[in-house]
N, C-alpha and C positions, 0 to 999 in steps of 0.2 A: 686352809689346813696348813699348818707349820712344815717347812721344808724337812727339818729332821724327821717327822713322822713319815713323810714321802720316802726319804732316804732309807729309813728303817724297814718301811713296810715292802719297798722294792727289793732289798737285800733278802729278807725273808723269803719272800715268793721266789725270786731267783734261786735260793739256796735250795727250797722244797722243789723246784723243777729240776736242779742238778740231782738231788737224791733220788727222785721218781726215775730218771734215767739210770742211775745206778741200779736201783731195785729190778727195774726192767732188765739190765744187763743180767743180773743174777738168775733170771728165769731162763737164760739161753744155756742150752747144755754144751758144755764143752767136752772134751775127751776125759775129763776128770770128775770124780763124784763130788757132788757139793750139796749140802743140806739145803741150800736155798731152791733145789729142784722140787722138794717136797713141802716147802713152806706153806704153799697155798691149798694143799690136799685136805678137804673137808670130808670127814667120815661119818656115815649114819650110825650113832651108836646110842644107847640108852634113849632113843625116842627123839634125838635132836641131831643136828649137824655140828660137829665138833671139829677143831683143828688137831690134825694128826698127833701133834706136840702134847696134846692134852691127854692121848691115849696111850702114847709108847714112847720109849726111849730110841731117839734117832742118832745114828752115828755113822761114821765113814771109817771102818776097819783098815782100808787100803784105797788108794787112788782110784779104784774101779769099783767099789762097792758102796753101797748104802744099805746099812742094816738097821732094820725096825723090829723092835722088840716090845711087844704089847704088854702092859701092866696086867691086862686080862686077857688070857688066851682066848677066851670065847669071842673076842672081837677080831680075831684073825682073818675070817673071811670078810668081814665088813671092810676092813683096811685093805685086803687085796682088791676088793670092789671099787673102793674109793680111789685107790691108785690107778685103776684101769680106766675109770670114769674120768680122771683129772687130765687124761690126755697128755702125759708128759714123754710118751714114746718109750716107756720102759715097762717090762713085763716082770710083775712080782713072783718071786719063787718063795714057797712056804713049805719049810721044813719040819714044821709042827710046832716050833719053839720060837722061830722068828721069821720075818719076811725080808728076803735080800732082793736088792734092786742091782743086777750087774749092769754097768755102763760099758756098751761096746765101743770100741774105737770108731772114731768119725773118718768117714770117707773124704777124700780131697774135695769132691763136689759138694758134699754136705758142709764141709767147713766154710767153703765160698759162701755158700746160701746163708749160713748163719753169720758170717762178716757183713753181707748185703742187709741183713735184718738188723745187726747191731749198728749199722751206719744209719739205716731209716729211723732207728729209735732216737740215735743221737740228734739227727735233724729235727725230730719232733720236739726234742728238748729244746734246741736252740730256738725254734719256732715260738716255743712257750716263752722262753727268756725275752725274745724281741718282742713280743705281745705284752708282757709285764713292762718293758721300756716304754713302749707306745702309750699305755695307760698312764705310767708315772709322768711322762711328759706333757700328757694331757692334764693331769693335775696341776703341774707346774705352771702350764698356759693359763688355767683357770685362775689360780692363785694371782698372777700376774694381772689377768683381766680385771679382778677385784680391787687391784692397787695394793695388794698387800705385800708386793715385792717389786724391785724395779727390773728393767730390761737386763740389766747387767747381772742381778741376782738371778734371773731366769736363765742367761746364758750359762752361768756358773753351775747351777743347778742341773741343766740338761748335760752338760759336760760331766758331770758326776755321776748322773744316771748312766751315760754311754761307758764311763769306766767300769762301773757295776756290771753292765751288760759285757763289756769285753773280758772281764774276770771269770764270769760264769760260763761263757761260750768257751773261753780257754779250758776251765775245769772239764767240761763236757768232752771236749777233744781229747784232753788227757785220758778221761775215763774209757773213750772210744779206742784210743791208742793201746792202752792196756788190756781192753777186751779182744781187740784183734788179735794181739800178739798170742793171749791165753788160747783163743780158738784156733789158729794157725800152729800152735805147738803140737808136735807129735809125740 
């Protein structure tokens, strides 16, 4: 396998790992309303499970409220039920026209728990990046074993893979720092 292909695949996989960490961070509830909290809500409507965004307009009118306005008011109950089932820790309030999710301020203890959870998610991302590095280094060694590259090429290639690893671990650490700051913000 050509080294350029190994580098390209390694970079793509590491980028996806960092994106996965960022997506996981978006599911963490901070003290502020975020549409990402309801991204994974699936509503049983019209005989099928559908994403909430296909059934309603979702917005944040202020920093403490998520407003869900169904296109079809007959789906209000199904949307409420789906939000409760999604277990996002918020209780829907139905006023007949829209469903509101009020985001209560977080306690200091809950903030610390969320920071711990964010650190765990970041560590899982770092582990994924290191596993990708290990796999790439194995591919490079196999290429050398088949006499397609020299020892010097192998050393340069593993060094480049290490540079990619460092870059993406740093990116994950930066995401974590930003998320910690967001969680601890009162």
